[in-house]
N, C-alpha and C positions, 0 to 999 in steps of 0.2 A: 516284635517285628524282627526281621533279619537285618543284619547290620553291614551288608555290602551295598553301597549306594553312592550315587554321584553327588558331589558338592561342587557346583559349577560344572566344569567339564572334566574334573578329575574324579576317578573312582577311589573311594575310601573303604577301609575296613574300620568300623567305628569312627574314631577321629584321626586315623593314620592313613595318609595317602599311599596307595599301593605302589606308585612309582618310586617313592622313597625306599620302600622295602626291597624292590627289585634292584635299585641302585646299590644298596648296602649289602644285601645278602645274595644277589645274583639269582639266576633262574636256571632250571625250573625251581619253584619255591611254593611250598604249601603255607598258606596263611589262614589262621583260625581266629574267630571272634569269641572271646570269653563271654561277652555279654549275651550272645545268642544262646550259648550252652546253658548259662545260668537261667535265662528266661524260660527256656524249654523245660529244664528240670523243674522250675517253679510251677509251670503249667500242669505237670503231672502230679506234683505234690498237692496242688490245690484241688485237682480233680478227685483224688483219693483220700482227702483229708478226713473225711467222716468215718473211715474204717481203719483198723490197724493195717499197716502196709509197709512194704520195703521195696524201693526201686533199686533193682540190680542192673547196672549198666552193662550191656552186652559189649564187652571191650574188644571183641573181634572187629567191631566197626572202626575203631581207632584206638590203638593201645599205647599211644604216647604217654609216658609216665606223668607228665605235667597235667595232661587232660584227665587222666584217671585220678590223680591226686586231688585236683580241683573238685571233681564230682564226689570223691570220698569225703572231702571237707564239707560239702553240702549235705552229707548224710547218706549218700548212695552206697549200696553194695555193688558187687559186680557178678556178672554171669560169665564164667570161663569155659573154655572147651579144650584146654591142654595144660600140661604141666608147665609149659613156658608161660602161659597166661597167668597161672597161679603164682609163679615166681615174680612176674611183673606186677601183679596186683599187690602182693605183699611188699615188694620193693616200693610201691607207690603209697604204702601206708593204709591199705584197705584191711580192716580187721577180718580175721578168718571167719568169724561168726556172721559176716555179711557176704560171704562168697558162696555161690551156687556153682557146682561142677556139672556141666552138661556135655553132650557129644556122644556119638554112637560108637566111638572106638577108643575109649580110655584104656591105656595100657596098665598092666599090673604095677609098674613103677610109678605111673602117674597117680593111680589110686592110692598107693602107699604114701606118696607125698601128701596127698590131700587128707588122708586119715591122720597122718602125723600132725598136720597143720590144724586139724579140727574144723574143717569147713562146715558151713551151716547145713548144706544138703548135697547129696548126689542125685541128679536126675537120671534114673535108671532107664536104659534104652532097650534092654533085652534080658531074658532069663539067664543067659550065659554070663552077662556082665554082672548081674546080681550075685551069682555064685562066686565070682572073683572078688567082689567087694566083701562078701561074707567071709571068704577065706583070709583076705588081707586083714580085715578088722579083727578076726579071731587070733591071727598070728600076733597082732600088736595088743590084743586085749583092750581095744578101744572101740567105743560105739560109733558106728557110721549111721547117720540119719539119712533116710532116703525119701525121695518122691519117685513115683513111677510116671514116666512120660507116656501119656496116652496119645495114640494116633486116632483122632476122632473121625477121620474120613470126611472132612469138611473141605469143600473147594474154596481156597482163599482168594481166587480171582486175581492172580498176579502172574508174573513171568514164571514159566514152568521151572526154570533153574533155581528159583527162590521160593518154590512151593514146598512145604514140608509136612502138611497135615492130611494128605491123601493116602489111601491104603497102598498105592503103588510107590510111595516114597519110602526111603530107607529109614525114616525117623520114627521113633516111638513104638509102642506096643498096642496092637488092636484092642478095641474095647472089650471084645469077648474073651480076651486072654488076661485081662488086667487082674481079676480076682485071684486067679491061680498064682500070679507073680507075687501079689501081696501076701498070700498064704505062705508061700515059700520064704518070703522076707521075715514074716513073724516067727517062723520056725528057726531062724538063724539067731544064735544067742547074742551076737554083737551087732545086729542090724536092727534099727528102729524105724519102721515105716510111719512117717508123720505128715506126709504131704502128697499132693497129686499135681501133675504138671502137664502142660501142652505148649506147643508152639506150631502154628499152622502155616507160617510163611512170612515173607518180608515185603515191604513196600505195599501194604494194604491201605487203600484209600477209602474203603468203606468198612465200617466196623461190624456189619451184620455177620460175616463169617466167624468173627471172634465171639460174638454173642451166642451164635448157634453152638459153637464148641464149648463155651462156658456152661451152657445149659446141660450139655451131655456130661460134662465133668461133675456138675452138681448132682445129677442122678447117681453117678458112680460114688460120690462121697457118701450119699445116704445109704447106698448098699453096703459100702465098706463099714460104716458106723454100725449098721445092724449086725455086722459080724464081729463087732468089738474093736475095730481099728480106730485109734485116736488120730484122726486127720485134722491137723491144725493149720496147714498151709495150703492155699489154693494158688498155684502159679499159672498165670495166663500167658506167659511168654511175652514176646515183643511183636514187632512187625508193623507198627503204625507208620504210614507213609508220609512223605514230604512232597512238596511241589518241585518237580524237575522241569516241567514244561507248561502244561495247561491243566494239571490235576487240581482238584479241589478236595484235599483230604479231610476226612472227618477225624478229629483229633481226640485227645484223651478225655476232654470234657464230655463229648458225645458218647464215647465208650463207657465212661463211668456212669453216666445217667442210665445206661441200659443194663449194666451188670451189677451195680452196687446193691440193689435190692436182693439179688441172689446171694451175694457175698455176706450181707448182714444176716440173712436167714440162716446161713450155714455157720456163722460164728467163727470164721477162719481169719487168719492173717493173709491179706492179699499180697502176692509177689508178682512183679512184672519185670520184664527184661528188655527195655528199650535200648536201641543202639542208634540206628539211622536217625530216628526222630530227634535225638539229643544233639548229634554232631553233624548230620549230613549237610544242612544248610549253613552250618557255622564255618565251613571251610571253602577255600578257593585255591585252585592251582594256577599260579602265576607263570606265564611262559612268554618268551620273546620270539618274535618273527625272525627267521633266518633268511628266507628267500621267498620270492614269488615265482611260480612256474606255470606257464600256459602251454598246452599242447594242442590247441585247436578245439578240443572237446571239453576240456576242463580247465579251471583255474585252481591251482593248489597254493595254499598258504602253508609253508613248511616252517614249523616251530621247533624250539629246542626241547620241549617236553615230548614224551612218547608213551606208547602203550605200557611200557615197563613202569612208568610213573603213575598212570591212571588207566587201568585195564578195563573198566566197566563198559566203555563204548565197544571195544573189541569183543568182550566176553558176552555181553547181553544186548548189544546194539543199543546201549543206553543213551538217552538224550541228556546233554548238559548244556545249559545256556552259556554262551561265550560273549563276553563284553569287552570292548576296547578299554584299556586303562585310562586313555585320554580320549574323551568324546570329541568327534570332529563333525564338520559339515560335509565330509566326503560322501558321495552317493554310494548306495549299497550295490554290492555285486554278489553273485552266487558262487560260492567257493567250497572246496573241500579243505578242512583244516587237518593237517597230517603231521606226523612226527618223523624222525630220522631212522627209526628201526626198520630193518630189512624184512618187513612183513606187509602184505597188502591190508591186513587188518589193523595196521597202526594208524588210527585216525581218531579224531575227536568230533568231527562233524562231516557229514556228506551233504552237498547241495544246500548249503546254509547261506541265507542272505546276511552279509556283514558289511559294515562300512569299509571302503577300500583301505587296505593296510599295506605298509611298506616294511622292508627289512629294518629291524631295530625297534619296531612298535611292540608294546606290551599288550597281551591279552590275558583275561582272567576267565578260567573255566570254573563255573560256579557249581555250588552244591557238591563239592568234592571232599567234604569232611568225613564222609563215611565210605569205607571200603576203597579209599584212595591210597594213602601211604601204606595202610595195613596189608594191601594186596600188591604192593610194589615189589619189583624184582630188580636184579642187576643184569637182565638179559642184554645181549650185545655188549657185555662188560661196561654198562653204563652205571656209574655211581648213583645211588638214590638221592633224592633232593633233600634240602634242608627244610626245617619247619619252624614257623614263627607263631607265637601266640600274642594277640593284641588285646589289651584291656584298656578301654577308653582311649586316651591319647598316648599310652605307652605300649611298648612291645618288647619281647625278649625272644632270643633264639632258644628253642626247646629241643632241637636236634640239629647238630651240625651236618653240613653236607658231607657225604662220604667221599673218600679219596681213592685214587688208584691203589694205594697201599692197602686200604680196607678191603678191596676186592680180592686180594690174595692172602690176607692175614691168617686165615685158618688152613691154608693149604701146606702140604709137606711133600718132601721127596726130591727137592732140587738142592 
């Protein structure tokens, strides 16, 4: 289960009252439940236990070192998309041979960094990228293992901004070009093609699109093996959705039931890259009400968090439940919950029924553990929030709140 819940009238994360965290660490504040992350990781492990597998956490969802380290200690690898994420993953203690390097725009310097580290796999996104990997590996006389990311042209049935498996998307190589890329990889002396990969989108509440794409990849594996390629890894990407509003997501157990017969027949190691599924519902953004404002047409609840702290509502019109930290008998009213940033897109909810709140009240924006802090910015010169990790009845600060001095620390010329 997810571990943000009321005990009496007080909202808790596991066994810690959120009001206490707000009083000690201030707001805005990200709060994470370690128990939720561990339980969700265990659910994936159980689903795939009958086949060789490796869960590679998509750390773009939340790259806090403490969270990455916790998952690594559970046995996870990571899926990275930049040299900075590689640096963070290694700093968090993730072994290089459990790291997959994805992304459509790897630079030569990032590729060199990953070759030197000895990452498990590069997910190749284009023929041009393969050439650079081959050149860098040859310069270092080190073997670079690769998977080719296939664009299977499968509709993931999700928000268009987080769809990645259609031919019109920038990601992956079309199925009809894949064999050519593998042949070029085999011809490169320091490149070893050992896997095949896909990722069709994020926040998928139904598994059928993934199943369809896996079947297409299985056909490609058979064709590659007929040409002598030793394909040992099948990477199905990530994308499993969570409940933000009224979704009823099909989870890893349902997906495993549908795809594991294919995986067993192929005799491959299954790789997967969950991000949101592991951390999304494990986090909440705690914010304090600053003002009420009524203009005759709308009632605005102005809070101290803003779109720079959690951009998903502004970027995707994403829905996040908002709960009062102290439950009351106040009647509900229809309000807009907005932040102080000078943009009309700075909101967390439009026309949302909420119990009447006053200045000083605390609200929790739920399911904010994925793509919350990791997409945060300092827009309007607003320091980024602190982060706290809760484990049972204890908690610790895992990122201090930024200061004004932090905002200018890297600037020069004055």
